[in-house]
C-alpha positions as CSV (number, residue, x, y, z in Angstrom):
1,X,-4.9,42.3,-10.5
2,X,-2.7,40.6,-7.8
3,X,0.2,41.3,-5.6
4,X,3.0,39.4,-3.8
5,X,2.6,39.3,-0.1
6,X,4.5,37.7,2.8
7,X,2.9,34.6,4.3
8,X,3.7,33.4,7.8
9,X,3.9,29.7,8.2
10,X,3.8,27.5,11.3
11,X,7.5,26.7,11.0
12,X,8.4,30.3,11.9
13,X,9.5,31.0,8.3
14,X,7.8,33.5,6.0
15,X,7.3,32.6,2.4
16,X,5.9,34.6,-0.5
17,X,2.4,34.3,-1.9
18,X,0.5,35.7,-4.8
19,X,-2.8,37.3,-3.7
20,X,-5.5,38.2,-6.2
21,X,-8.6,40.0,-5.0
22,X,-12.0,40.2,-6.7
23,X,-14.0,43.3,-7.3
24,X,-16.6,43.7,-4.7
25,X,-17.4,41.3,-1.8
26,X,-15.6,37.9,-2.2
27,X,-17.7,34.7,-2.5
28,X,-15.1,33.0,-0.5
29,X,-11.4,32.1,-0.8
30,X,-9.4,29.7,-2.9
31,X,-5.8,28.5,-2.2
32,X,-4.2,27.9,-5.6
33,X,-1.6,25.1,-5.4
34,X,1.2,25.2,-8.0
35,X,2.6,22.5,-10.3
36,X,6.3,21.5,-9.8
37,X,7.4,24.7,-11.6
38,X,6.7,27.2,-8.8
39,X,4.4,30.2,-8.7
40,X,5.1,31.4,-12.2
41,X,3.2,33.5,-14.6
42,X,0.7,30.7,-15.4
43,X,-0.1,30.0,-11.8
44,X,-0.6,33.8,-11.2
45,X,-2.9,33.9,-14.1
46,X,-4.9,31.0,-12.6
47,X,-5.3,33.0,-9.4
48,X,-6.3,36.0,-11.3
49,X,-9.0,34.0,-13.1
50,X,-10.5,32.8,-9.8
51,X,-10.4,36.4,-8.6
52,X,-12.3,37.5,-11.7
53,X,-14.9,34.9,-10.9
54,X,-15.4,36.5,-7.5
55,X,-13.0,34.6,-5.1
56,X,-10.1,35.9,-3.2
57,X,-7.2,33.6,-4.5
58,X,-3.9,33.0,-2.8
59,X,-1.0,31.0,-4.3
60,X,1.7,30.2,-1.7
61,X,5.3,30.0,-2.9
62,X,6.1,26.6,-1.4
63,X,9.6,26.5,-2.9
64,X,10.6,29.6,-0.8
65,X,11.4,27.2,2.0
66,X,14.2,25.9,-0.3
67,X,15.0,28.7,-2.8
68,X,13.4,32.1,-2.7
69,X,11.5,33.5,-5.6
70,X,11.9,30.4,-7.9
71,X,9.9,30.5,-11.1
72,X,10.5,27.9,-13.8
73,X,9.7,27.2,-17.4
74,X,8.3,24.0,-18.8
75,X,11.5,22.4,-20.0
76,X,13.2,19.1,-19.0
77,X,15.8,20.7,-16.8
78,X,13.1,22.6,-14.9
79,X,11.0,19.5,-14.6
80,X,13.9,17.6,-13.1
81,X,14.6,20.4,-10.6
82,X,10.9,20.7,-9.7
83,X,10.6,17.0,-9.0
84,X,13.6,17.2,-6.7
85,X,12.2,20.2,-4.9
86,X,8.8,18.8,-4.2
87,X,10.5,15.6,-2.9
88,X,12.7,17.6,-0.6
89,X,9.7,19.8,0.5
90,X,7.5,16.9,1.4
91,X,3.7,16.7,1.4
92,X,3.3,17.4,5.2
93,X,5.0,20.8,4.9
94,X,3.0,21.6,1.8
95,X,-0.2,20.9,3.6
96,X,0.9,23.0,6.5
97,X,1.5,25.9,4.1
98,X,-2.0,25.5,2.6
99,X,-3.3,25.8,6.1
100,X,-1.3,29.0,6.6
101,X,-2.6,30.4,3.3
102,X,-6.2,29.5,4.2
103,X,-5.8,31.2,7.6
104,X,-4.4,34.3,5.9
105,X,-7.6,34.9,3.9
106,X,-10.1,33.4,6.3
107,X,-11.8,36.7,6.8
108,X,-13.4,36.4,3.3
109,X,-15.5,33.4,4.2
110,X,-15.2,29.7,3.5
111,X,-12.0,28.5,1.9
112,X,-11.3,25.8,-0.6
113,X,-8.3,24.7,-2.7
114,X,-7.4,23.9,-6.2
115,X,-4.2,22.2,-7.3
116,X,-2.5,21.0,-10.5
117,X,-0.1,18.1,-11.0
118,X,1.9,17.9,-7.7
119,X,-0.6,20.5,-6.4
120,X,-3.4,18.2,-7.3
121,X,-2.2,15.8,-4.7
122,X,-1.7,18.6,-2.2
123,X,-5.3,19.8,-2.9
124,X,-6.6,16.3,-2.2
125,X,-4.7,16.1,1.1
126,X,-6.1,19.5,2.0
127,X,-9.6,18.1,1.8
128,X,-8.6,15.0,3.7
129,X,-6.5,16.6,6.5
130,X,-7.7,20.2,6.7
131,X,-11.3,19.9,5.8
132,X,-11.1,22.3,2.8
133,X,-13.3,21.6,-0.2
134,X,-10.8,21.0,-3.0
135,X,-10.4,20.4,-6.7
136,X,-7.6,18.1,-7.8
137,X,-6.3,18.3,-11.4
138,X,-4.3,15.3,-12.6
139,X,-2.6,14.5,-9.3
140,X,-0.2,11.7,-10.2
141,X,0.9,11.3,-6.6
142,X,-2.6,10.6,-5.1
143,X,-2.6,6.8,-4.9
144,X,-0.6,6.3,-1.6
145,X,-3.1,8.6,0.2
146,X,-6.4,7.3,-1.1
147,X,-7.0,5.3,2.1
148,X,-7.3,8.5,4.1
149,X,-10.8,9.6,5.0
150,X,-11.8,13.0,3.5
151,X,-13.0,15.7,5.9
152,X,-14.4,17.7,2.9
153,X,-15.5,17.0,-0.7
154,X,-12.9,16.7,-3.4
155,X,-13.4,16.7,-7.1
156,X,-10.9,15.1,-9.5
157,X,-10.0,15.9,-13.1
158,X,-7.9,13.5,-15.2
159,X,-6.8,13.3,-18.8
160,X,-7.4,10.0,-20.5
161,X,-4.2,10.3,-22.5
162,X,-2.1,11.0,-19.4
163,X,0.5,8.2,-19.2
164,X,1.4,9.2,-15.6
165,X,-2.1,8.4,-14.5
166,X,-3.3,5.2,-16.2
167,X,-7.0,4.1,-16.3
168,X,-6.5,1.6,-13.4
169,X,-5.3,4.5,-11.2
170,X,-8.4,6.6,-12.1
171,X,-10.5,3.5,-11.3
172,X,-8.8,3.3,-7.9
173,X,-10.0,6.8,-7.1
174,X,-13.6,5.7,-7.9
175,X,-13.2,2.5,-5.9
176,X,-11.6,4.2,-2.8
177,X,-13.6,7.4,-2.9
178,X,-17.0,6.5,-4.4
179,X,-18.6,9.6,-2.8
180,X,-16.4,12.0,-4.8
181,X,-16.7,13.2,-8.4
182,X,-14.0,11.8,-10.7
183,X,-14.1,13.2,-14.2
184,X,-12.0,12.2,-17.2
185,X,-11.3,14.1,-20.4
186,X,-9.9,13.2,-23.9
187,X,-6.7,15.0,-23.1
188,X,-3.2,14.6,-21.8
189,X,-1.5,15.6,-18.5
190,X,-1.6,19.4,-17.9
191,X,-4.5,19.9,-20.2
192,X,-5.6,23.0,-18.2
193,X,-2.2,24.8,-18.8
194,X,-3.1,27.2,-21.6
195,X,0.5,28.1,-22.5
196,X,1.8,24.7,-23.6
197,X,1.3,21.9,-26.2
198,X,-0.7,19.7,-23.8
199,X,-3.5,22.3,-23.4
200,X,-6.8,21.0,-24.5
201,X,-9.3,23.8,-24.8
202,X,-12.6,21.9,-24.7
203,X,-11.5,19.8,-21.7
204,X,-10.1,22.8,-19.8
205,X,-13.4,24.7,-20.4
206,X,-15.6,21.8,-19.2
207,X,-13.3,21.2,-16.2
208,X,-13.4,24.9,-15.3
209,X,-17.3,24.9,-15.5
210,X,-17.4,21.9,-13.2
211,X,-14.9,23.4,-10.8
212,X,-16.8,26.7,-10.6
213,X,-20.0,24.8,-9.9
214,X,-18.2,22.9,-7.1
215,X,-16.9,26.1,-5.5
216,X,-20.1,28.0,-5.9
217,X,-21.9,25.2,-4.1
218,X,-19.2,24.5,-1.4
219,X,-18.1,28.0,-0.7
220,X,-20.3,30.7,-2.0
221,X,-23.6,29.1,-0.8
222,X,-22.2,27.7,2.5
C-alpha cells in the first residue's frame, strides 16, 4: 500500500519517510511517529492501517539523521541502541521532522499525529508546539514537558501494568492537562504492538476506536 519517499527537513538534510495513501479522497493526514526501533515493518503496518481508515499517513525515518535506513527488532541490544539514538537525536529535532512531514502532506487537509513509546512523547510535543491534534501512546518521557501549554488537543493511552509509567505519572497528566483525555488499560507497555508478547488485543482495539473517533472529530470534520 505504501512507498518510501524522500522528505526534506529544515536542517537541509533529506531523510526517508514511509507514505501510505488511502483509496479515494483522504479525510486528512496523520504523521505516524515511531518507537525507539525505527520505521520497521510494524510501524509501516500502522501507517497502512491509518491509510485503510481513510487518512494519508506518513512515518518519518528520524534515525536517518544518524544512520540511514535503520530498522531494528525488539531485543535488548536493539532497545539499548534505540535509546542511545533518540537521546542523540533530541526532542527538538524530532518535532522539527514532524513539522516537515506534516508540511509534505498538507495538501490532503488537516494534519494530526500519533506516536508510540518515544514517539508518544514526540506526538504530545507536536500538539503543544506545532498545534497538531495528536494521540500519544505510552509516552514514558512526557513528564518534563507537561507544563507546556498545548496548542491542540492530545489524547493519552497508558497501560496500567507499565512499570515505566507508574500510576502517579498518569495522575500527573490528569492534574497538569485536565482538559485532555487520559485513558488507561489493563495492559503493559507497548500493548498496541501486535507482534510481541506485550500485545493486549482488547486494550489495543479500544484504544484504536478512541483514536479513530478523535481523528474523525479533529481532522475529518474540521
